[in-house]
N, CA, C and O atoms as CSV, one atom per row, in Angstrom:
chain,resi,resn,atom,element,x,y,z
A,1,MET,N,N,0.751,-1.168,-0.044
A,1,MET,CA,C,0.081,0.314,-0.048
A,1,MET,C,C,0.718,1.183,0.049
A,1,MET,O,O,1.727,1.129,0.753
A,2,ALA,N,N,0.335,2.391,-0.675
A,2,ALA,CA,C,1.460,3.612,-0.884
A,2,ALA,C,C,0.599,4.463,-0.317
A,2,ALA,O,O,-0.481,4.116,0.161
A,3,THR,N,N,1.066,5.702,-0.344
A,3,THR,CA,C,0.307,6.903,0.090
A,3,THR,C,C,1.263,8.059,-0.347
A,3,THR,O,O,2.484,8.145,-0.215
A,4,VAL,N,N,0.111,9.164,-1.061
A,4,VAL,CA,C,0.849,10.474,-1.736
A,4,VAL,C,C,0.541,11.362,-0.549
A,4,VAL,O,O,-0.644,11.402,-0.218
A,5,SER,N,N,1.675,12.300,0.362
A,5,SER,CA,C,1.527,13.231,0.890
A,5,SER,C,C,1.090,14.193,-0.265
A,5,SER,O,O,1.400,14.020,-1.444
A,6,PRO,N,N,0.306,15.262,0.228
A,6,PRO,CA,C,-0.029,16.441,-0.748
A,6,PRO,C,C,1.028,17.406,-0.562
A,6,PRO,O,O,0.929,18.372,-1.318
A,7,GLN,N,N,2.097,17.423,0.297
A,7,GLN,CA,C,3.264,18.169,0.187
A,7,GLN,C,C,4.439,17.254,-0.549
A,7,GLN,O,O,5.571,17.734,-0.482
A,8,ASN,N,N,4.360,16.574,-0.923
A,8,ASN,CA,C,5.094,15.193,-1.355
A,8,ASN,C,C,4.729,14.760,-2.302
A,8,ASN,O,O,4.012,13.767,-2.184
A,9,PRO,N,N,4.975,15.181,-3.461
A,9,PRO,CA,C,3.886,14.219,-4.292
A,9,PRO,C,C,4.456,12.810,-4.781
A,9,PRO,O,O,3.909,12.048,-5.579
A,10,THR,N,N,5.873,12.602,-4.021
A,10,THR,CA,C,6.427,11.247,-4.628
A,10,THR,C,C,5.814,10.087,-3.609
A,10,THR,O,O,5.636,10.324,-2.414
A,11,THR,N,N,5.521,8.842,-4.203
A,11,THR,CA,C,4.922,7.847,-3.669
A,11,THR,C,C,5.409,7.309,-2.334
A,11,THR,O,O,6.385,6.665,-2.720
A,12,ALA,N,N,5.363,7.136,-0.885
A,12,ALA,CA,C,5.893,6.477,-0.045
A,12,ALA,C,C,5.518,5.500,0.153
A,12,ALA,O,O,4.331,5.301,-0.107
A,13,SER,N,N,6.328,4.409,0.705
A,13,SER,CA,C,5.810,3.292,1.283
A,13,SER,C,C,5.275,3.497,2.619
A,13,SER,O,O,5.855,4.186,3.458
A,14,PHE,N,N,3.699,2.648,2.903
A,14,PHE,CA,C,3.173,2.868,4.247
A,14,PHE,C,C,3.311,1.843,4.664
A,14,PHE,O,O,3.445,0.931,3.848
A,15,ASP,N,N,3.340,1.523,6.130
A,15,ASP,CA,C,3.712,0.248,6.863
A,15,ASP,C,C,2.769,0.551,8.319
A,15,ASP,O,O,3.205,0.941,9.402
A,16,PHE,N,N,1.258,0.214,7.927
A,16,PHE,CA,C,0.568,0.208,9.120
A,16,PHE,C,C,0.856,-0.429,10.672
A,16,PHE,O,O,0.766,-0.007,11.824
A,17,ASP,N,N,1.225,-1.606,10.058
A,17,ASP,CA,C,1.761,-2.094,11.557
A,17,ASP,C,C,2.540,-1.351,12.248
A,17,ASP,O,O,2.398,-1.071,13.438
A,18,GLN,N,N,3.407,-0.997,11.519
A,18,GLN,CA,C,4.686,-0.078,12.102
A,18,GLN,C,C,3.800,1.310,12.853
A,18,GLN,O,O,4.043,1.752,13.976
A,19,GLU,N,N,2.916,1.743,12.061
A,19,GLU,CA,C,2.293,3.294,12.451
A,19,GLU,C,C,1.427,2.769,14.366
A,19,GLU,O,O,1.582,3.336,15.448
A,20,VAL,N,N,0.704,1.699,14.068
A,20,VAL,CA,C,0.218,1.630,15.225
A,20,VAL,C,C,1.401,0.931,16.339
A,20,VAL,O,O,1.341,1.181,17.543
A,21,CYS,N,N,2.194,0.259,15.896
A,21,CYS,CA,C,3.484,-0.179,17.015
A,21,CYS,C,C,3.781,1.585,17.477
A,21,CYS,O,O,3.448,1.880,18.625
A,22,ALA,N,N,4.170,2.301,16.912
A,22,ALA,CA,C,4.761,3.545,17.261
A,22,ALA,C,C,3.813,4.145,18.028
A,22,ALA,O,O,4.191,4.552,19.127
A,23,LEU,N,N,2.193,4.368,17.595
A,23,LEU,CA,C,1.145,4.789,18.411
A,23,LEU,C,C,1.266,4.173,19.935
A,23,LEU,O,O,1.017,4.872,20.917
A,24,VAL,N,N,1.570,3.142,20.008
A,24,VAL,CA,C,1.119,2.369,21.144
A,24,VAL,C,C,2.918,2.708,22.332
A,24,VAL,O,O,3.012,2.828,23.553
A,25,LEU,N,N,3.956,2.750,21.296
A,25,LEU,CA,C,5.045,3.499,22.143
A,25,LEU,C,C,4.822,4.671,22.909
A,25,LEU,O,O,4.866,4.856,24.125
A,26,ASP,N,N,4.501,5.642,21.685
A,26,ASP,CA,C,4.314,6.785,22.345
A,26,ASP,C,C,2.992,7.507,23.339
A,26,ASP,O,O,2.940,8.662,23.764
A,27,THR,N,N,2.114,6.531,23.501
A,27,THR,CA,C,0.797,6.753,24.366
A,27,THR,C,C,1.062,5.622,25.573
A,27,THR,O,O,0.198,5.651,26.448
A,28,ALA,N,N,1.966,4.776,25.728
A,28,ALA,CA,C,1.885,3.825,26.963
A,28,ALA,C,C,2.590,4.169,28.497
A,28,ALA,O,O,3.712,4.495,28.885
A,29,PRO,N,N,1.320,3.913,29.102
A,29,PRO,CA,C,2.159,4.453,30.723
A,29,PRO,C,C,3.435,3.879,31.400
A,29,PRO,O,O,4.004,2.909,30.899
A,30,ARG,N,N,3.752,4.293,32.194
A,30,ARG,CA,C,4.927,4.202,32.636
A,30,ARG,C,C,4.557,2.878,33.843
A,30,ARG,O,O,3.733,2.969,34.753
A,31,MET,N,N,5.387,1.738,33.543
A,31,MET,CA,C,4.894,1.036,34.821
A,31,MET,C,C,6.190,0.814,35.775
A,31,MET,O,O,7.380,1.046,35.564
A,32,PHE,N,N,5.496,0.261,36.938
A,32,PHE,CA,C,6.221,0.140,38.090
A,32,PHE,C,C,5.778,-0.741,38.896
A,32,PHE,O,O,4.615,-1.145,38.921
A,33,ALA,N,N,6.504,-1.030,39.473
A,33,ALA,CA,C,6.383,-2.382,40.737
A,33,ALA,C,C,6.402,-1.501,41.865
A,33,ALA,O,O,7.161,-0.534,41.926
A,34,VAL,N,N,5.313,-1.917,43.057
A,34,VAL,CA,C,5.589,-1.142,44.049
A,34,VAL,C,C,6.300,-2.988,45.325
A,34,VAL,O,O,5.883,-4.142,45.226
A,35,VAL,N,N,7.115,-2.576,46.057
A,35,VAL,CA,C,8.018,-3.484,46.308
A,35,VAL,C,C,7.931,-3.535,48.190
A,35,VAL,O,O,8.478,-2.591,48.762
A,36,GLN,N,N,7.444,-4.315,48.821
A,36,GLN,CA,C,7.275,-3.908,50.179
A,36,GLN,C,C,8.600,-4.718,50.875
A,36,GLN,O,O,8.873,-5.886,50.596
A,37,GLU,N,N,9.261,-4.002,51.696
A,37,GLU,CA,C,10.512,-4.230,52.147
A,37,GLU,C,C,10.356,-4.332,54.122
A,37,GLU,O,O,9.687,-3.580,54.831
A,38,TYR,N,N,11.080,-5.319,54.492
A,38,TYR,CA,C,11.053,-5.875,55.845
A,38,TYR,C,C,12.475,-5.727,56.515
A,38,TYR,O,O,13.506,-5.699,55.843
A,39,ASP,N,N,12.450,-5.632,57.914
A,39,ASP,CA,C,13.840,-6.028,58.427
A,39,ASP,C,C,15.036,-5.053,57.773
A,39,ASP,O,O,16.153,-5.501,58.032
A,40,LEU,N,N,15.047,-4.299,57.290
A,40,LEU,CA,C,16.011,-3.446,56.540
A,40,LEU,C,C,17.073,-3.196,57.360
A,40,LEU,O,O,18.183,-3.471,56.905
A,41,GLU,N,N,16.998,-2.738,58.466
A,41,GLU,CA,C,18.131,-2.791,59.621
A,41,GLU,C,C,18.888,-3.764,60.074
A,41,GLU,O,O,19.665,-3.636,61.020
A,42,THR,N,N,18.669,-5.029,59.284
A,42,THR,CA,C,19.326,-6.130,59.681
A,42,THR,C,C,19.487,-6.926,59.017
A,42,THR,O,O,18.937,-6.817,57.921
A,43,GLU,N,N,20.375,-8.257,59.301
A,43,GLU,CA,C,20.903,-8.928,58.479
A,43,GLU,C,C,19.930,-9.886,57.402
A,43,GLU,O,O,20.258,-10.599,56.454
A,44,HIS,N,N,18.883,-9.632,57.867
A,44,HIS,CA,C,17.673,-10.661,57.429
A,44,HIS,C,C,16.560,-9.813,56.238
A,44,HIS,O,O,15.524,-10.320,55.807
A,45,ALA,N,N,17.026,-8.590,55.909
A,45,ALA,CA,C,16.467,-7.735,55.330
A,45,ALA,C,C,15.917,-8.663,53.719
A,45,ALA,O,O,16.632,-9.236,52.897
A,46,ASP,N,N,14.402,-8.499,53.742
A,46,ASP,CA,C,13.729,-9.462,52.627
A,46,ASP,C,C,12.870,-8.223,52.139
A,46,ASP,O,O,12.706,-7.181,52.774
A,47,GLY,N,N,12.317,-8.554,50.805
A,47,GLY,CA,C,11.010,-7.714,50.431
A,47,GLY,C,C,10.882,-8.684,48.996
A,47,GLY,O,O,11.629,-9.497,48.452
A,48,HIS,N,N,9.376,-8.076,48.672
A,48,HIS,CA,C,8.767,-8.629,47.622
A,48,HIS,C,C,7.952,-7.880,46.549
A,48,HIS,O,O,7.469,-6.815,46.934
A,49,VAL,N,N,7.738,-8.201,45.417
A,49,VAL,CA,C,6.743,-7.375,44.906
A,49,VAL,C,C,5.349,-7.329,45.451
A,49,VAL,O,O,4.888,-8.328,46.003
A,50,ALA,N,N,4.642,-6.216,45.327
A,50,ALA,CA,C,3.376,-6.485,46.165
A,50,ALA,C,C,2.239,-6.310,45.422
A,50,ALA,O,O,1.093,-6.724,45.598
A,51,ALA,N,N,2.895,-5.407,44.273
A,51,ALA,CA,C,1.861,-4.835,43.322
A,51,ALA,C,C,2.572,-4.345,42.198
A,51,ALA,O,O,3.789,-4.200,42.306
A,52,TRP,N,N,1.935,-4.039,41.018
A,52,TRP,CA,C,2.323,-3.573,39.847
A,52,TRP,C,C,1.176,-2.588,39.706
A,52,TRP,O,O,0.028,-2.594,40.149
A,53,GLY,N,N,2.034,-1.519,38.750
A,53,GLY,CA,C,0.757,-0.243,38.233
A,53,GLY,C,C,1.362,0.451,37.260
A,53,GLY,O,O,2.517,0.188,36.925
A,54,MET,N,N,0.629,1.440,36.681
A,54,MET,CA,C,1.010,2.060,35.729
A,54,MET,C,C,0.490,3.572,35.875
A,54,MET,O,O,-0.662,3.903,36.158
A,55,ALA,N,N,1.401,4.283,35.664
A,55,ALA,CA,C,1.300,5.968,35.947
A,55,ALA,C,C,0.939,6.621,34.350
A,55,ALA,O,O,1.427,6.351,33.252
A,56,TYR,N,N,0.110,7.371,34.667
A,56,TYR,CA,C,-0.264,8.196,33.447
A,56,TYR,C,C,0.229,9.710,33.190
A,56,TYR,O,O,0.600,10.358,34.169
A,57,ASP,N,N,0.245,10.291,31.921
A,57,ASP,CA,C,0.836,11.467,31.835
A,57,ASP,C,C,0.093,12.413,32.718
A,57,ASP,O,O,0.738,13.433,32.963
A,58,ASP,N,N,-1.220,12.341,33.321
A,58,ASP,CA,C,-2.077,13.304,34.202
A,58,ASP,C,C,-1.535,13.050,35.425
A,58,ASP,O,O,-1.862,13.802,36.343
A,59,GLY,N,N,-0.624,11.975,35.684
A,59,GLY,CA,C,-0.023,12.034,37.178
A,59,GLY,C,C,-0.707,11.089,37.813
A,59,GLY,O,O,-0.197,10.611,38.826
A,60,SER,N,N,-2.169,10.552,37.308
A,60,SER,CA,C,-2.750,9.325,38.381
A,60,SER,C,C,-2.101,8.126,37.797
A,60,SER,O,O,-1.454,8.076,36.751
A,61,ALA,N,N,-2.402,7.053,38.727
A,61,ALA,CA,C,-2.066,5.662,38.502
A,61,ALA,C,C,-3.159,4.614,38.900
A,61,ALA,O,O,-4.188,4.761,39.560
A,62,HIS,N,N,-2.587,3.448,38.263
A,62,HIS,CA,C,-3.700,2.172,38.457
A,62,HIS,C,C,-3.081,1.495,39.195
A,62,HIS,O,O,-1.859,1.643,39.184
A,63,VAL,N,N,-3.590,0.652,39.972
A,63,VAL,CA,C,-2.168,-0.212,40.911
A,63,VAL,C,C,-3.313,-1.571,41.173
A,63,VAL,O,O,-4.461,-1.389,41.580
A,64,ILE,N,N,-2.720,-2.954,40.841
A,64,ILE,CA,C,-2.982,-3.960,41.032
A,64,ILE,C,C,-2.125,-5.276,42.000
A,64,ILE,O,O,-1.137,-5.902,41.616
A,65,GLY,N,N,-2.623,-5.386,42.911
A,65,GLY,CA,C,-1.710,-6.403,43.783
A,65,GLY,C,C,-1.685,-7.623,43.031
A,65,GLY,O,O,-2.534,-8.102,42.281
A,66,VAL,N,N,-0.660,-7.997,43.340
A,66,VAL,CA,C,-0.316,-9.415,43.026
A,66,VAL,C,C,-0.999,-10.668,43.407
A,66,VAL,O,O,-0.721,-11.189,44.487
A,67,GLY,N,N,-1.569,-11.012,42.887
A,67,GLY,CA,C,-2.700,-11.705,42.996
A,67,GLY,C,C,-4.130,-11.309,42.471
A,67,GLY,O,O,-4.935,-12.177,42.132
A,68,GLY,N,N,-4.379,-10.127,42.422
A,68,GLY,CA,C,-5.026,-9.571,41.951
A,68,GLY,C,C,-6.672,-9.410,42.752
A,68,GLY,O,O,-7.814,-9.408,42.293
A,69,ALA,N,N,-6.173,-9.299,43.992
A,69,ALA,CA,C,-7.433,-9.194,44.988
A,69,ALA,C,C,-7.522,-7.689,45.264
A,69,ALA,O,O,-8.538,-7.239,45.793
A,70,VAL,N,N,-6.472,-6.874,44.919
A,70,VAL,CA,C,-6.456,-5.142,45.403
A,70,VAL,C,C,-6.233,-4.766,44.112
A,70,VAL,O,O,-5.322,-5.087,43.349
A,71,THR,N,N,-7.565,-3.748,43.893
A,71,THR,CA,C,-7.176,-2.989,42.772
A,71,THR,C,C,-7.133,-1.426,43.275
A,71,THR,O,O,-7.667,-1.319,44.378
A,72,MET,N,N,-6.750,-0.475,42.871
A,72,MET,CA,C,-6.626,0.563,43.349
A,72,MET,C,C,-6.700,1.713,41.904
A,72,MET,O,O,-6.216,1.395,40.817
A,73,SER,N,N,-7.285,2.852,42.115
A,73,SER,CA,C,-6.840,4.060,41.091
A,73,SER,C,C,-6.618,5.387,41.953
A,73,SER,O,O,-7.540,5.827,42.640
A,74,LEU,N,N,-5.577,5.910,41.909
A,74,LEU,CA,C,-5.025,6.732,42.738
A,74,LEU,C,C,-4.507,8.238,41.980
A,74,LEU,O,O,-4.095,8.437,40.838
A,75,GLY,N,N,-4.682,9.011,42.928
A,75,GLY,CA,C,-4.249,10.329,42.375
A,75,GLY,C,C,-2.376,10.488,41.810
A,75,GLY,O,O,-1.977,11.467,41.180
A,76,SER,N,N,-1.562,9.423,42.174
A,76,SER,CA,C,-0.455,9.516,42.141
A,76,SER,C,C,0.084,8.061,42.653
A,76,SER,O,O,-0.413,7.382,43.552
A,77,PRO,N,N,1.250,7.749,41.839
A,77,PRO,CA,C,2.138,6.427,42.144
A,77,PRO,C,C,2.346,6.530,43.464
A,77,PRO,O,O,2.171,5.452,44.031
A,78,GLU,N,N,2.749,7.695,44.397
A,78,GLU,CA,C,3.461,7.750,45.631
A,78,GLU,C,C,2.053,7.622,46.527
A,78,GLU,O,O,2.141,7.793,47.743
A,79,ARG,N,N,1.090,7.398,46.080
A,79,ARG,CA,C,-0.100,7.385,46.942
A,79,ARG,C,C,0.059,5.476,47.514
A,79,ARG,O,O,-0.217,5.012,48.620
A,80,ALA,N,N,0.664,4.653,46.108
A,80,ALA,CA,C,0.725,3.236,46.882
A,80,ALA,C,C,1.577,2.728,47.557
A,80,ALA,O,O,1.447,1.604,48.041
A,81,VAL,N,N,2.603,3.461,47.713
A,81,VAL,CA,C,3.916,3.629,48.387
A,81,VAL,C,C,3.321,3.841,49.896
A,81,VAL,O,O,3.862,3.257,50.835
A,82,TRP,N,N,2.394,4.540,50.065
A,82,TRP,CA,C,1.640,4.883,51.488
A,82,TRP,C,C,0.807,3.906,51.594
A,82,TRP,O,O,0.995,3.356,52.679
A,83,HIS,N,N,-0.054,3.396,50.985
A,83,HIS,CA,C,-0.911,2.283,51.047
A,83,HIS,C,C,-0.245,0.890,51.559
A,83,HIS,O,O,-0.470,0.397,52.664
A,84,TYR,N,N,0.578,0.361,50.608
A,84,TYR,CA,C,1.583,-0.657,50.972
A,84,TYR,C,C,2.930,-0.341,51.932
A,84,TYR,O,O,3.684,-1.304,52.066
A,85,GLY,N,N,3.255,0.722,52.512
A,85,GLY,CA,C,4.178,1.011,53.485
A,85,GLY,C,C,3.555,1.137,54.949
A,85,GLY,O,O,4.338,1.091,55.898
A,86,ARG,N,N,2.099,1.305,55.202
A,86,ARG,CA,C,1.660,1.613,56.341
A,86,ARG,C,C,2.007,0.865,57.535
A,86,ARG,O,O,2.374,1.428,58.566
A,87,ARG,N,N,1.888,-0.529,57.403
A,87,ARG,CA,C,2.077,-1.512,58.666
A,87,ARG,C,C,2.971,-1.130,59.321
A,87,ARG,O,O,3.646,-0.347,58.654
A,88,LYS,N,N,3.508,-1.321,60.704
A,88,LYS,CA,C,4.338,-1.340,61.426
A,88,LYS,C,C,5.479,-2.354,61.241
A,88,LYS,O,O,5.214,-3.547,61.392
A,89,GLY,N,N,6.815,-1.944,60.903
A,89,GLY,CA,C,7.998,-2.450,60.259
A,89,GLY,C,C,8.014,-2.973,58.939
A,89,GLY,O,O,9.031,-3.577,58.599
A,90,VAL,N,N,6.754,-2.813,57.849
A,90,VAL,CA,C,7.102,-2.483,56.782
A,90,VAL,C,C,7.325,-1.193,55.805
A,90,VAL,O,O,6.611,-0.214,56.021
A,91,SER,N,N,8.152,-1.147,54.882
A,91,SER,CA,C,8.204,-0.419,53.925
A,91,SER,C,C,7.631,-0.368,52.724
A,91,SER,O,O,6.860,-1.281,52.425
A,92,ALA,N,N,7.867,0.629,51.849
A,92,ALA,CA,C,7.191,0.313,50.503
A,92,ALA,C,C,8.030,1.376,49.654
A,92,ALA,O,O,8.357,2.458,50.143
A,93,ARG,N,N,8.313,1.050,48.527
A,93,ARG,CA,C,8.935,1.864,47.379
A,93,ARG,C,C,8.345,1.385,45.661
A,93,ARG,O,O,7.901,0.322,45.228
A,94,LEU,N,N,8.567,2.552,45.095
A,94,LEU,CA,C,8.286,2.407,43.817
A,94,LEU,C,C,9.639,1.729,43.083
A,94,LEU,O,O,10.763,2.081,43.440
A,95,VAL,N,N,9.442,0.757,42.057
A,95,VAL,CA,C,10.585,0.518,41.337
A,95,VAL,C,C,10.272,0.532,39.710
A,95,VAL,O,O,9.508,-0.304,39.229
A,96,TRP,N,N,10.945,1.584,38.864
A,96,TRP,CA,C,10.013,1.728,37.763
A,96,TRP,C,C,10.946,1.153,36.866
A,96,TRP,O,O,12.165,0.992,36.919
A,97,LEU,N,N,9.771,0.790,35.738
A,97,LEU,CA,C,10.266,-0.139,34.788
A,97,LEU,C,C,10.917,0.491,33.767
A,97,LEU,O,O,10.180,1.350,33.285
A,98,ALA,N,N,12.309,0.418,33.065
A,98,ALA,CA,C,12.499,1.044,31.774
A,98,ALA,C,C,11.571,1.002,30.923
A,98,ALA,O,O,10.989,-0.023,30.566
A,99,PRO,N,N,11.270,2.648,30.350
A,99,PRO,CA,C,10.310,2.791,29.057
A,99,PRO,C,C,10.943,1.463,28.191
A,99,PRO,O,O,12.087,1.046,28.009
A,100,GLY,N,N,9.408,0.964,27.700
A,100,GLY,CA,C,9.738,0.037,26.327
A,100,GLY,C,C,10.429,0.910,25.061
A,100,GLY,O,O,10.353,2.107,24.784
A,101,THR,N,N,11.200,-0.308,24.354
A,101,THR,CA,C,11.668,0.283,23.391
A,101,THR,C,C,11.327,-0.482,21.947
A,101,THR,O,O,11.923,-0.248,20.895
A,102,GLY,N,N,10.102,-1.574,22.137
A,102,GLY,CA,C,9.694,-1.936,21.172
A,102,GLY,C,C,8.346,-2.577,21.649
A,102,GLY,O,O,8.050,-2.922,22.793
A,103,ALA,N,N,7.571,-2.658,20.462
A,103,ALA,CA,C,6.108,-3.147,20.457
A,103,ALA,C,C,5.968,-4.175,19.688
A,103,ALA,O,O,6.760,-4.165,18.746
A,104,ALA,N,N,5.133,-5.224,19.733
A,104,ALA,CA,C,4.912,-6.220,18.799
A,104,ALA,C,C,3.828,-7.124,18.744
A,104,ALA,O,O,3.626,-7.811,19.746
A,105,PHE,N,N,3.011,-7.268,17.650
A,105,PHE,CA,C,1.765,-7.825,17.553
A,105,PHE,C,C,1.713,-9.469,18.664
A,105,PHE,O,O,0.771,-9.875,19.344
A,106,ILE,N,N,2.794,-9.955,18.513
A,106,ILE,CA,C,3.187,-11.227,18.615
A,106,ILE,C,C,3.516,-11.421,20.388
A,106,ILE,O,O,4.013,-10.309,20.567
A,107,ARG,N,N,3.541,-11.790,21.151
A,107,ARG,CA,C,3.783,-11.921,22.651
A,107,ARG,C,C,5.167,-12.160,22.816
A,107,ARG,O,O,5.826,-11.430,23.557
A,108,ALA,N,N,5.728,-13.198,22.143
A,108,ALA,CA,C,7.128,-13.664,21.924
A,108,ALA,C,C,7.896,-12.318,21.494
A,108,ALA,O,O,8.729,-11.815,22.248
A,109,GLU,N,N,7.652,-11.893,20.544
A,109,GLU,CA,C,8.316,-10.409,19.975
A,109,GLU,C,C,8.513,-9.234,21.012
A,109,GLU,O,O,9.489,-8.484,21.004
A,110,ALA,N,N,7.615,-9.179,21.776
A,110,ALA,CA,C,7.530,-7.767,22.870
A,110,ALA,C,C,8.532,-8.322,23.772
A,110,ALA,O,O,9.455,-7.527,23.954
A,111,ALA,N,N,8.648,-9.388,24.373
A,111,ALA,CA,C,9.453,-9.573,25.625
A,111,ALA,C,C,10.508,-9.685,25.539
A,111,ALA,O,O,11.197,-9.839,26.548
């Protein structure tokens, strides 16, 4: 399939799948994990991923607990830190995933 731009009368190849993948990368929310940590001041320090989240350009976030029992819509990702770190002896922090560099229609190619 070819398209012709009004500004450029030459015929250019158009790859719709490539355009869709670029759109996905441009509009994707930032991904993060909420990690709960215990006994940080001891040699038995431990932690686990308690939830996964998506942060949007408007500052809001959606968070889902590991296992799916807890879902939250929050004003900011930092609110998840408060929620998951409020028990005595437990702290929480966000770990941001690096923004994606690729998109694919096939699951294995995107991994």
